[in-house]
N, C-alpha and C positions, 0 to 999 in steps of 0.2 A: 503492501497499503505505500501511495504515495501521499509526504503533509505540505500538509495544504496550509500556507502566513494565515493566520485570524486575521493579527492583527503587529505592522512593528510603532512601540514605543518609546525610541530610544532610548537606553541601552537592550529594551527587551527587549523580544521578538513573541508572539503566540503561536501558540502552533500546533493542528487535532488530525489523527486522521482518525475514522470512523469508527476504533473503539479506546481511544486515550487523546485525551491531552498536556500539552504540558509547555512548560517556560523557558527558551533559554538567553540568554546573559549576552550582550556580547563583554570579550575581552581588548583589552586596547593595545596590550603588549604584544597577547597572538595575532588580531586579528580577525579572530571568531569568535561566531558561536559559538554556548556551548550549554549544555541540558544544566536549567537551576533548579524548577520543580515541578512535577509532575501534580496535574490539574485532575480530584477527587471525583470532583460532578459537569453536566454542564452550568447549571449552577451557581456554581465553585469563576470558573469559567463566564460565564457570562458575569459574573461582579468585578474581576478584574477587565472586564476588559470597561465596562463603562467607570471602575471610583480608580485613577490612577493610583492612588495612596498606597487601597490596597497592596500591589504588587510590592512594595515598597516595605513595608511590613511581614510581607516572605523573605525577602533577601537576606543571603547568610550574611552576607558583608554588612546587614545593619545600620544603611543610614535611616539616617533622621522622616520621618514619617513622621503624619498627622499631626504637625502642630501648627498652633494658633498662638496669636497672640494675647487673647481677651478670648473667656467663655462665654456664654451668654447666656443665663439662663431661659432653660423652653415654657416655664408655666409665669403664668402671667400675675403680676402681683391682684391684691383683692386690695 
């Protein structure tokens, strides 16, 4: 089976075949993509494609993710 590239968001590339999906990360030193993470389900892949910060959370090099300067209160004041 030939893999399909779903999306490229440098340095990440989202790939899939009929049976599985995975994320590849570009290595600047080798100038190649290498396997980074095996995706568990279609729902997780959809979340990865939609949320650019989620892929950072899964990266083994631990780049900063979900950072904000201020956290807003989601509840209205009474």
